N, C-alpha and C positions, 0 to 999 in steps of 0.2 A: 394537867395538864388536859386537856380535850384531848375526845381522842373518841371517831368513828368509823363504823365500815363503811369503803367504800362503796361506789355500785357496780362502780366498772372495774371487773377482771382484770387480770395481768397473766402471762408466758411465760412459762422456761420452758423449754422440751411439752412435756406431755402434765405440767404438773400448772393449773389455775391459779390462784394465791389468787385471795379474798384480803383484797388490801387493808389495813385500819390509814385510816388518816389521823395523825399526832400530830403536830404546831403545820401542818403543814407539809410535814415529812409522811413520804410513805412507810410503817412498818406492817414486817410479816408475818405471821402464826409459825414457831416452832412445826409442829404435826409436816406443813408444805411444807418447810424448807425440807427439813430430814427429806421427803420425795423427794426435792428434785432432786436432792445432794445422792439418790440415791442410797441409800441406807434403808436394813425393809424393819429393824427392830423395833416398830412404829411408837413410840413417842421414852423411846429408849437410849438408841446412841448416838443423837444428834446431842443430845441430850444431856447423855455422860459425857462428852467430850468439853461442851459447853459449861459443867461443875467442873474439866481438872481443871480451867482455864478464866475460870469466874472472874479469878480478879485484873485477870486481863480487858474485862467489859466494864463499859462505866452504863452512870444511866440512861447519861447518851444512848446508847447505847443497843441496850434492855430493858423489860417493862415488865414483869404479869399484872394483869388487868383482867376484871368482867368482859368475858364474849360472848355470843351467843355457838353455842355449839348444839351437835344433834343432839343430845343429852340435856338442854339445856343452858340454859347460863352456866357459865365456869370462870373461874381463873385461865388464863392463858398467859402461857411465856412471848412475847413480839420484840422481833428486832430489830431494829430500823437499819436500812442500807449498810450503813457503817460497821453495824452489828452481824450482818448480815454475809457481808464483806469478811471479816474475820473468821465466821464459820465457814464459809468458803475454804479460809487457808488455814485451819483446823483436820479440816476431813481431809484424808484422806481415799477419797471415792473418784470413779476416771475418769467423770462430770463435773469433780469440783473445781479447776479452771475455767467451763466454757460458764459456772455459775459466778465466780469469777470476774470475766467477762460484763457479764448478761448484766450484773447487780452500779459493774461503772457501768454500762453504757443503757441503761434502760433505768433499771429503777431513780437512779440516783438525777438521771432526766426528768424525772416528773418530779421530780421533789422541788418544792419554790423554793425557786433561787432568791433572796431575801432582795429588797431595792433596795441602793445605796443613798442613804438620806446626802440631801441636797445642802448645798456646798451656800453657808447665808455669807455673799462679798460682802453685803456691808457694813460687815464686823470686820474688818481690816484693813 
């Protein structure tokens, strides 16, 4: 599955996300989601929540891919809009509800909507 970091960031409150374009869907990095949801223990808080509910996340909701970071290329866990929404459901922070609304209104709105196939009326 192809992945590329999109050059156009998106913002939730004070968190700027570097969007990972994956199959025409915006995926977000775990550390950015963690900050947006108000977790202070970077790298552990939201990851522990994810691990506790990992059986509820499918491959279409999360993946680990190599991405450029401040410390060079590293494995980074990313989440699709659906995965971001699930993290927002499991998080019990003051901004979790607003984050879920933002995911539905903004993040899902950035996903490419598949074009329905043209019907071939001549085969009827």
